[in-house]
ROVEXFI-903426 format. One record per residue (C-alpha): residue in one letter; x, z, y. Coordinates in Angstrom, 2 decimals, always signed. Example, Ala and Ser with C-alpha at 12.3 -4.5 7.8 and 13.67 -1.06 7.14 Angstrom:
# ROVEXFI-903426
+------+---------+---------+---------+
! rest !      px !      pz !      py !
+------+---------+---------+---------+
!    a !  +12.30 !   +7.80 !   -4.50 !
!    s !  +13.67 !   +7.14 !   -1.06 !
+------+---------+---------+---------+
END
This chain:
# ROVEXFI-903426
+------+---------+---------+---------+
! rest !      px !      pz !      py !
+------+---------+---------+---------+
!    m !  -23.62 !  +17.98 !  +20.25 !
!    p !  -24.08 !  +21.73 !  +19.82 !
!    f !  -24.21 !  +24.13 !  +22.70 !
!    v !  -21.60 !  +26.84 !  +23.02 !
!    f !  -23.28 !  +30.18 !  +23.51 !
!    s !  -21.04 !  +32.81 !  +25.06 !
!    p !  -22.89 !  +36.07 !  +25.78 !
!    y !  -21.63 !  +38.25 !  +28.58 !
!    r !  -22.53 !  +41.32 !  +30.62 !
!    n !  -23.76 !  +40.97 !  +34.18 !
!    s !  -23.57 !  +44.17 !  +36.20 !
!    g !  -25.62 !  +42.77 !  +39.08 !
!    k !  -29.36 !  +42.07 !  +39.10 !
!    l !  -30.35 !  +38.48 !  +38.55 !
!    l !  -31.91 !  +36.82 !  +41.53 !
!    l !  -35.38 !  +36.26 !  +40.10 !
!    s !  -35.51 !  +39.64 !  +38.40 !
!    v !  -36.62 !  +40.91 !  +41.81 !
!    i !  -39.94 !  +39.23 !  +40.99 !
!    l !  -40.35 !  +38.98 !  +37.23 !
!    g !  -37.39 !  +40.64 !  +35.50 !
!    v !  -36.03 !  +37.32 !  +34.29 !
!    g !  -33.14 !  +37.08 !  +31.82 !
!    n !  -30.34 !  +34.54 !  +31.97 !
!    l !  -28.65 !  +32.21 !  +29.51 !
!    v !  -25.37 !  +30.47 !  +30.17 !
!    h !  -24.38 !  +27.70 !  +27.84 !
!    g !  -22.15 !  +24.66 !  +28.05 !
!    q !  -22.50 !  +21.34 !  +26.32 !
!    e !  -19.59 !  +19.77 !  +24.56 !
!    s !  -19.59 !  +16.00 !  +24.94 !
!    k !  -17.25 !  +13.07 !  +24.54 !
!    p !  -18.31 !  +10.20 !  +26.77 !
!    t !  -18.00 !   +6.61 !  +25.64 !
!    y !  -16.97 !   +3.80 !  +27.96 !
!    p !  -17.55 !   +0.05 !  +28.04 !
!    t !  -14.94 !   -2.53 !  +27.06 !
!    h !  -14.23 !   -3.21 !  +30.75 !
!    l !  -13.79 !   -0.66 !  +33.53 !
!    p !  -13.06 !   -0.72 !  +37.27 !
!    y !   -9.52 !   +0.25 !  +38.20 !
!    s !   -8.16 !   +2.61 !  +40.82 !
!    f !   -4.80 !   +3.80 !  +42.11 !
!    s !   -3.48 !   +7.34 !  +42.25 !
!    n !   -0.25 !   +7.55 !  +44.26 !
!    l !   +0.77 !   +3.98 !  +45.09 !
!    v !   +0.99 !   +4.84 !  +48.78 !
!    w !   +3.02 !   +1.81 !  +49.91 !
!    w !   -0.14 !   -0.30 !  +50.18 !
!    s !   -3.73 !   +0.22 !  +51.22 !
!    d !   -6.25 !   +0.00 !  +48.41 !
!    a !   -7.51 !   -3.38 !  +49.65 !
!    d !   -4.02 !   -4.86 !  +50.05 !
!    l !   -2.92 !   -3.68 !  +46.61 !
!    r !   -6.00 !   -5.18 !  +44.94 !
!    a !   -5.58 !   -8.48 !  +46.76 !
!    e !   -1.90 !   -8.75 !  +45.77 !
!    l !   -2.61 !   -7.89 !  +42.14 !
!    k !   -5.28 !  -10.58 !  +41.92 !
!    k !   -2.67 !  -13.09 !  +43.07 !
!    r !   -0.17 !  -11.96 !  +40.44 !
!    v !   -2.46 !  -11.38 !  +37.46 !
!    p !   -4.39 !  -14.54 !  +36.48 !
!    g !   -8.12 !  -14.00 !  +36.12 !
!    l !   -8.08 !  -10.41 !  +37.39 !
!    g !  -11.35 !   -9.38 !  +38.99 !
!    d !  -12.69 !   -5.97 !  +39.96 !
!    e !  -12.64 !   -4.73 !  +36.35 !
!    v !  -10.04 !   -4.80 !  +33.61 !
!    a !  -10.39 !   -4.80 !  +29.82 !
!    t !   -9.59 !   -1.46 !  +28.21 !
!    t !   -6.83 !   -2.97 !  +26.07 !
!    a !   -3.08 !   -2.36 !  +26.04 !
!    a !   -2.40 !   -6.01 !  +26.89 !
!    a !   -4.75 !   -6.18 !  +29.87 !
!    e !   -3.59 !   -2.87 !  +31.32 !
!    g !   +0.02 !   -3.83 !  +30.63 !
!    r !   -0.23 !   -6.95 !  +32.80 !
!    i !   -1.34 !   -4.83 !  +35.76 !
!    r !   +1.36 !   -2.21 !  +35.11 !
!    n !   +4.02 !   -4.93 !  +35.02 !
!    a !   +2.76 !   -6.47 !  +38.26 !
!    i !   +2.79 !   -3.10 !  +40.06 !
!    t !   +6.28 !   -2.35 !  +38.71 !
!    a !   +7.53 !   -5.67 !  +40.10 !
!    m !   +5.92 !   -4.98 !  +43.49 !
!    l !   +7.59 !   -1.56 !  +43.62 !
!    r !  +10.96 !   -3.04 !  +42.70 !
!    e !  +10.63 !   -5.52 !  +45.58 !
!    k !  +10.43 !   -2.50 !  +47.89 !
!    g !  +13.49 !   -0.94 !  +46.30 !
!    i !  +11.47 !   +1.63 !  +44.37 !
!    v !  +12.45 !   +2.16 !  +40.75 !
!    g !   +9.83 !   +3.91 !  +38.69 !
!    e !   +7.47 !   +3.63 !  +35.75 !
!    v !   +3.78 !   +2.90 !  +36.06 !
!    q !   +1.25 !   +4.33 !  +33.66 !
!    s !   -2.46 !   +3.70 !  +33.24 !
!    i !   -4.87 !   +6.53 !  +32.51 !
!    e !   -8.21 !   +5.80 !  +30.89 !
!    p !  -10.48 !   +7.05 !  +32.31 !
!    s !   -9.04 !   +8.34 !  +35.57 !
!    p !   -8.67 !  +12.11 !  +36.07 !
!    s !  -10.57 !  +11.82 !  +39.36 !
!    a !  -13.59 !  +10.51 !  +37.44 !
!    l !  -13.66 !  +13.56 !  +35.18 !
!    r !  -12.38 !  +16.23 !  +37.55 !
!    p !  -14.51 !  +19.36 !  +36.96 !
!    t !  -15.90 !  +21.46 !  +39.76 !
!    p !  -13.53 !  +24.41 !  +40.33 !
!    p !  -15.03 !  +27.70 !  +39.02 !
!    e !  -14.64 !  +29.38 !  +42.40 !
!    l !  -16.95 !  +26.75 !  +43.91 !
!    l !  -19.52 !  +26.95 !  +41.13 !
!    a !  -20.14 !  +30.65 !  +41.70 !
!    n !  -22.38 !  +30.22 !  +44.75 !
!    m !  -23.18 !  +26.54 !  +44.61 !
!    a !  -26.67 !  +25.17 !  +45.07 !
!    e !  -27.66 !  +22.16 !  +42.99 !
!    e !  -27.37 !  +19.71 !  +45.87 !
!    d !  -24.06 !  +21.16 !  +46.97 !
!    g !  -21.67 !  +19.72 !  +44.39 !
!    p !  -18.52 !  +17.70 !  +45.04 !
!    p !  -18.48 !  +13.91 !  +44.79 !
!    q !  -18.41 !  +12.68 !  +41.21 !
!    g !  -16.02 !   +9.86 !  +40.48 !
!    k !  -17.03 !   +6.96 !  +38.26 !
!    p !  -15.06 !   +6.17 !  +35.10 !
!    a !  -12.13 !   +3.91 !  +35.94 !
!    i !   -8.66 !   +3.04 !  +34.70 !
!    e !   -6.24 !   +4.73 !  +37.08 !
!    f !   -2.73 !   +3.37 !  +37.68 !
!    e !   -0.07 !   +5.73 !  +38.93 !
!    l !   +3.66 !   +5.95 !  +39.49 !
!    f !   +5.18 !   +8.71 !  +37.37 !
!    r !   +8.66 !  +10.21 !  +36.93 !
!    t !   +9.02 !   +9.62 !  +40.68 !
!    q !   +7.29 !  +12.29 !  +42.72 !
!    v !   +4.98 !  +11.40 !  +45.59 !
!    l !   +4.11 !  +14.56 !  +47.50 !
!    i !   +1.90 !  +15.44 !  +50.45 !
!    g !   +4.13 !  +16.08 !  +53.45 !
!    k !   +2.86 !  +17.54 !  +56.71 !
!    v !   -0.89 !  +17.75 !  +57.27 !
!    s !   -2.11 !  +17.73 !  +60.87 !
!    v !   -5.67 !  +18.24 !  +62.09 !
!    e !   -7.29 !  +16.85 !  +65.23 !
!    a !  -10.78 !  +18.16 !  +66.02 !
!    n !  -12.98 !  +18.12 !  +69.11 !
!    d !  -14.16 !  +21.71 !  +68.53 !
!    q !  -12.00 !  +24.83 !  +68.17 !
!    t !  -14.07 !  +26.28 !  +65.32 !
!    a !  -14.01 !  +22.95 !  +63.49 !
!    q !  -10.26 !  +22.77 !  +64.02 !
!    q !   -9.73 !  +26.17 !  +62.41 !
!    v !  -12.11 !  +25.40 !  +59.55 !
!    a !  -10.43 !  +22.09 !  +58.72 !
!    e !   -6.94 !  +23.57 !  +58.91 !
!    g !   -7.98 !  +26.34 !  +56.55 !
!    e !   -9.10 !  +23.76 !  +53.99 !
!    v !   -6.21 !  +21.28 !  +54.07 !
!    k !   -2.98 !  +22.94 !  +55.21 !
!    s !   -2.37 !  +24.53 !  +51.80 !
!    s !   -2.10 !  +21.07 !  +50.22 !
!    e !   +1.30 !  +20.47 !  +51.81 !
!    g !   +3.95 !  +20.00 !  +49.15 !
!    h !   +1.45 !  +19.21 !  +46.39 !
!    l !   +1.38 !  +15.99 !  +44.41 !
!    f !   -0.42 !  +13.18 !  +46.22 !
!    n !   -3.46 !  +11.72 !  +44.48 !
!    q !   -6.01 !   +9.41 !  +46.05 !
!    g !   -8.86 !  +11.14 !  +44.22 !
!    g !   -7.58 !  +14.43 !  +45.60 !
!    q !   -7.94 !  +13.08 !  +49.13 !
!    t !  -11.60 !  +12.29 !  +48.47 !
!    f !  -12.05 !  +15.84 !  +47.22 !
!    s !  -10.24 !  +17.27 !  +50.27 !
!    k !  -12.50 !  +15.30 !  +52.59 !
!    w !  -15.53 !  +16.77 !  +50.81 !
!    t !  -14.18 !  +20.34 !  +51.06 !
!    v !  -13.70 !  +19.93 !  +54.82 !
!    e !  -17.20 !  +18.49 !  +55.24 !
!    r !  -18.67 !  +21.28 !  +53.12 !
!    a !  -16.84 !  +23.97 !  +55.09 !
!    l !  -18.03 !  +22.45 !  +58.39 !
!    k !  -21.64 !  +22.38 !  +57.15 !
!    r !  -21.30 !  +26.07 !  +56.32 !
!    q !  -20.60 !  +26.58 !  +60.02 !
!    g !  -23.64 !  +24.51 !  +61.04 !
!    f !  -21.95 !  +21.18 !  +61.81 !
!    f !  -24.33 !  +18.77 !  +60.05 !
!    g !  -23.40 !  +15.73 !  +62.12 !
!    e !  -19.71 !  +15.99 !  +61.30 !
!    q !  -17.48 !  +13.03 !  +60.60 !
!    v !  -14.19 !  +13.53 !  +58.77 !
!    f !  -11.46 !  +10.93 !  +58.34 !
!    i !   -8.14 !  +11.30 !  +56.53 !
!    r !   -5.44 !   +8.94 !  +57.71 !
!    r !   -2.42 !   +8.36 !  +55.49 !
!    m !   +0.92 !   +7.82 !  +57.16 !
!    a !   +3.65 !   +5.54 !  +55.77 !
!    p !   +5.62 !   +7.22 !  +52.96 !
!    r !   +9.15 !   +8.47 !  +53.70 !
!    k !  +11.95 !   +9.04 !  +51.24 !
!    d !  +13.20 !  +12.59 !  +50.82 !
!    g !  +16.01 !  +12.69 !  +48.29 !
!    d !  +14.63 !  +11.41 !  +44.99 !
!    r !  +10.99 !  +11.87 !  +46.04 !
!    y !   +8.59 !  +10.48 !  +48.61 !
!    l !   +6.54 !  +12.39 !  +51.19 !
!    v !   +3.25 !  +11.22 !  +52.69 !
!    d !   +2.03 !  +12.87 !  +55.88 !
!    l !   -1.73 !  +13.12 !  +56.39 !
!    q !   -3.75 !  +13.26 !  +59.59 !
!    v !   -7.24 !  +14.78 !  +59.34 !
!    i !   -9.51 !  +13.73 !  +62.21 !
!    v !  -12.75 !  +15.67 !  +62.74 !
!    d !  -15.66 !  +14.82 !  +65.01 !
!    a !  -17.69 !  +18.02 !  +64.64 !
!    g !  -20.84 !  +16.89 !  +66.42 !
!    p !  -23.44 !  +19.44 !  +67.64 !
!    l !  -24.12 !  +22.81 !  +66.05 !
!    y !  -27.32 !  +22.62 !  +63.95 !
!    h !  -29.94 !  +25.35 !  +63.48 !
!    v !  -32.75 !  +25.92 !  +60.97 !
!    a !  -36.10 !  +24.54 !  +62.12 !
!    s !  -38.03 !  +25.85 !  +59.10 !
!    i !  -37.44 !  +27.02 !  +55.53 !
!    t !  -39.94 !  +27.33 !  +52.67 !
!    a !  -39.62 !  +27.98 !  +48.94 !
!    d !  -42.40 !  +27.05 !  +46.52 !
!    g !  -41.62 !  +28.47 !  +43.08 !
!    g !  -44.21 !  +26.33 !  +41.30 !
!    p !  -46.99 !  +27.40 !  +38.89 !
!    l !  -45.00 !  +30.18 !  +37.16 !
!    f !  -44.51 !  +31.89 !  +40.54 !
!    a !  -47.88 !  +31.18 !  +42.13 !
!    g !  -48.64 !  +33.75 !  +44.81 !
!    n !  -45.01 !  +34.93 !  +45.06 !
!    d !  -43.25 !  +34.45 !  +48.38 !
!    l !  -39.70 !  +33.44 !  +47.45 !
!    t !  -38.60 !  +33.18 !  +51.06 !
!    r !  -38.33 !  +36.97 !  +51.17 !
!    l !  -35.32 !  +36.60 !  +48.87 !
!    l !  -33.55 !  +34.42 !  +51.40 !
!    s !  -31.13 !  +35.61 !  +54.03 !
!    v !  -31.73 !  +32.49 !  +56.15 !
!    r !  -34.56 !  +32.31 !  +58.69 !
!    a !  -35.81 !  +29.77 !  +61.24 !
!    g !  -33.50 !  +29.78 !  +64.25 !
!    d !  -30.40 !  +30.73 !  +62.23 !
!    r !  -27.37 !  +28.53 !  +62.12 !
!    a !  -27.86 !  +25.85 !  +59.44 !
!    g !  -25.82 !  +25.76 !  +56.26 !
!    p !  -25.52 !  +23.52 !  +53.19 !
!    a !  -27.01 !  +25.91 !  +50.61 !
!    p !  -29.65 !  +28.15 !  +52.20 !
!    f !  -31.38 !  +28.84 !  +48.86 !
!    g !  -28.24 !  +30.18 !  +47.19 !
!    r !  -28.82 !  +30.62 !  +43.45 !
!    i !  -32.63 !  +30.46 !  +43.61 !
!    g !  -32.70 !  +26.80 !  +42.53 !
!    p !  -30.52 !  +27.21 !  +39.41 !
!    e !  -32.28 !  +30.45 !  +38.45 !
!    l !  -35.69 !  +28.79 !  +38.78 !
!    r !  -34.53 !  +25.92 !  +36.61 !
!    a !  -33.25 !  +28.31 !  +33.94 !
!    y !  -36.50 !  +30.28 !  +33.94 !
!    y !  -38.71 !  +27.21 !  +33.63 !
!    e !  -36.56 !  +25.81 !  +30.83 !
!    q !  -36.79 !  +29.15 !  +29.01 !
!    n !  -40.58 !  +28.82 !  +29.17 !
!    g !  -40.84 !  +25.33 !  +27.71 !
!    f !  -40.49 !  +23.15 !  +30.82 !
!    a !  -37.44 !  +21.25 !  +29.53 !
!    a !  -37.79 !  +18.43 !  +32.10 !
!    v !  -38.24 !  +20.63 !  +35.20 !
!    q !  -36.88 !  +19.33 !  +38.51 !
!    i !  -35.90 !  +21.44 !  +41.51 !
!    k !  -35.99 !  +19.53 !  +44.80 !
!    t !  -34.12 !  +21.02 !  +47.75 !
!    n !  -33.17 !  +18.05 !  +49.92 !
!    p !  -32.85 !  +19.05 !  +53.60 !
!    v !  -34.46 !  +17.02 !  +56.39 !
!    v !  -32.00 !  +16.58 !  +59.25 !
!    d !  -33.27 !  +15.99 !  +62.81 !
!    a !  -30.24 !  +14.58 !  +64.61 !
!    e !  -32.08 !  +14.31 !  +67.95 !
!    h !  -32.77 !  +18.05 !  +68.12 !
!    a !  -29.80 !  +19.18 !  +65.94 !
!    t !  -32.06 !  +21.00 !  +63.47 !
!    v !  -32.52 !  +21.07 !  +59.71 !
!    s !  -35.75 !  +21.75 !  +57.79 !
!    y !  -35.47 !  +23.10 !  +54.25 !
!    a !  -38.12 !  +23.07 !  +51.54 !
!    l !  -37.61 !  +24.04 !  +47.90 !
!    q !  -40.10 !  +22.50 !  +45.50 !
!    v !  -40.48 !  +22.90 !  +41.75 !
!    i !  -41.75 !  +19.89 !  +39.77 !
!    p !  -42.34 !  +21.51 !  +36.37 !
!    g !  -43.13 !  +18.46 !  +34.24 !
!    p !  -44.66 !  +18.87 !  +30.76 !
!    i !  -44.32 !  +21.86 !  +28.46 !
!    f !  -42.18 !  +21.11 !  +25.42 !
!    h !  -43.00 !  +22.40 !  +21.93 !
!    l !  -40.81 !  +23.03 !  +18.91 !
!    r !  -41.26 !  +20.10 !  +16.51 !
!    t !  -38.70 !  +20.94 !  +13.81 !
!    l !  -36.40 !  +23.85 !  +13.05 !
!    t !  -33.38 !  +23.29 !  +10.80 !
!    i !  -31.23 !  +26.23 !   +9.69 !
!    s !  -28.06 !  +25.54 !   +7.75 !
!    k !  -25.38 !  +27.43 !   +5.82 !
!    l !  -27.46 !  +30.48 !   +4.95 !
!    n !  -29.00 !  +31.52 !   +1.66 !
!    p !  -32.84 !  +31.42 !   +1.36 !
!    q !  -33.24 !  +35.13 !   +2.08 !
!    q !  -31.07 !  +34.95 !   +5.20 !
!    e !  -32.83 !  +31.82 !   +6.42 !
!    t !  -36.23 !  +33.44 !   +6.06 !
!    r !  -35.01 !  +36.42 !   +8.07 !
!    v !  -33.62 !  +34.19 !  +10.83 !
!    r !  -36.97 !  +32.42 !  +11.16 !
!    e !  -38.66 !  +35.80 !  +11.51 !
!    l !  -36.14 !  +37.01 !  +14.09 !
!    l !  -36.27 !  +33.80 !  +16.13 !
!    g !  -39.97 !  +34.34 !  +16.74 !
!    m !  -40.53 !  +30.67 !  +17.48 !
!    k !  -42.09 !  +28.46 !  +14.83 !
!    q !  -43.01 !  +24.80 !  +14.66 !
!    g !  -45.71 !  +23.96 !  +17.19 !
!    d !  -44.86 !  +26.88 !  +19.50 !
!    v !  -43.76 !  +26.43 !  +23.11 !
!    y !  -40.00 !  +25.88 !  +23.06 !
!    r !  -38.11 !  +28.78 !  +24.68 !
!    d !  -34.35 !  +28.86 !  +25.26 !
!    r !  -34.72 !  +32.62 !  +25.66 !
!    a !  -35.61 !  +32.90 !  +21.97 !
!    i !  -32.09 !  +31.75 !  +21.10 !
!    t !  -30.56 !  +34.32 !  +23.46 !
!    d !  -32.65 !  +37.04 !  +21.84 !
!    l !  -31.73 !  +35.81 !  +18.36 !
!    y !  -28.05 !  +36.46 !  +19.02 !
!    h !  -28.74 !  +40.10 !  +19.87 !
!    k !  -31.12 !  +40.50 !  +16.93 !
!    i !  -28.72 !  +39.23 !  +14.26 !
!    s !  -26.00 !  +41.59 !  +15.47 !
!    a !  -28.19 !  +44.47 !  +14.23 !
!    e !  -29.44 !  +42.74 !  +11.06 !
!    p !  -27.65 !  +43.82 !   +7.81 !
!    l !  -28.41 !  +40.50 !   +6.10 !
!    l !  -26.54 !  +38.65 !   +8.85 !
!    n !  -23.69 !  +41.06 !   +9.47 !
!    g !  -20.65 !  +39.19 !  +10.84 !
!    y !  -22.47 !  +35.88 !  +11.28 !
!    s !  -22.44 !  +33.66 !  +14.35 !
!    f !  -24.17 !  +30.37 !  +15.06 !
!    s !  -24.12 !  +27.19 !  +17.07 !
!    f !  -27.34 !  +25.54 !  +18.21 !
!    s !  -28.33 !  +22.01 !  +19.09 !
!    p !  -31.69 !  +21.34 !  +20.77 !
!    k !  -32.63 !  +17.65 !  +20.87 !
!    r !  -35.37 !  +16.92 !  +23.36 !
!    d !  -37.78 !  +14.00 !  +22.91 !
!    i !  -39.25 !  +13.22 !  +26.33 !
!    n !  -41.92 !  +10.86 !  +24.97 !
!    s !  -43.43 !  +13.35 !  +22.53 !
!    e !  -42.62 !  +16.40 !  +24.71 !
!    s !  -41.00 !  +18.09 !  +21.73 !
!    v !  -37.71 !  +19.64 !  +20.69 !
!    d !  -35.88 !  +19.43 !  +17.36 !
!    l !  -33.75 !  +22.56 !  +17.01 !
!    s !  -30.80 !  +22.99 !  +14.64 !
!    l !  -29.10 !  +26.33 !  +14.01 !
!    s !  -25.81 !  +26.30 !  +12.10 !
!    f !  -24.49 !  +29.67 !  +10.94 !
!    f !  -20.97 !  +30.67 !   +9.99 !
!    k !  -18.91 !  +33.77 !   +9.40 !
!    n !  -17.08 !  +35.03 !  +12.45 !
!    d !  -14.24 !  +37.56 !  +12.42 !
!    d !  -15.39 !  +38.72 !  +15.87 !
!    p !  -19.15 !  +39.44 !  +15.79 !
!    g !  -19.14 !  +39.79 !  +19.59 !
!    k !  -18.65 !  +36.05 !  +20.09 !
!    v !  -20.68 !  +32.97 !  +19.30 !
!    t !  -18.77 !  +29.72 !  +19.21 !
!    v !  -19.17 !  +26.13 !  +18.10 !
!    q !  -18.55 !  +25.62 !  +14.42 !
+------+---------+---------+---------+
END
């Protein structure tokens, strides 16, 4: 699938430009995942049963039901009918729908969290599943109470969860809320925290149902930084990256002490041909002494080279000019930065006035090579590059 290249202006200095004047490229990949013929199943807002009890009852009512269900209308329909009957037995009239795959499996990371997120600091990723939910009958979060054994932890947890009152209840959302509380506590140095969310029995409120939640927090001890090092790998040999950090030994520990250094290092290595680079930043927690040791390590992997370059939807003269402007020919080290530069170059090239392009790099790990395709098209707005 092609990448979407959306150029933008950044008024601030990039992190690594302090050392080498590095540029930056932001691109997203458009993809449509495929799923097997059978998937696990989950439940969104069926709050009248625990997950285990609901599964056990469904297996009694639906012959042959295991822990997965076929992704067919008939198979999903049998489960929907069974849940509908179970609800009716409790005096609840409502329709049940199945969503394939579940929203919780594909929930994106909120943009406000991405802004300062280290690579190891992401939210839990759900697995593809068929999600069953009650709809046309609202199930909302009622009152949310917090019990914590530390005043700071109490305030932190309340700040994360109280705003959810009155919102639609979703089991995947509770998993996400638990993670946000844990993440916020780690930011305060509580690395031994334990967070539990207890769901109260639903209560009817007019034509809707309310579910009160109790968040229980065992904060544990306050952790501090034992040591912190940052090895930028061969492209930064001799450069002390720790001088870019605001965290030092003895400071209160946090979940992302390297900030954006990890992602910026990855981008720089990829721009210089290291398409399989890995950035390791796993912390080592010493529970006995309530300390955390951090070490960033770059594993560069092999350098990738451009194997083929395919340019489409241009005349021969334009194509020749694009190859000249790209400045990267077959056999050269593959550089993402060359594509960034190409966008700016074509904006000033008369032969390519008003053109935009999409690009699709296909990496072959075995041969350490990249097959690059550039597809050009006329764009009414020359300041944007989009997928064709």
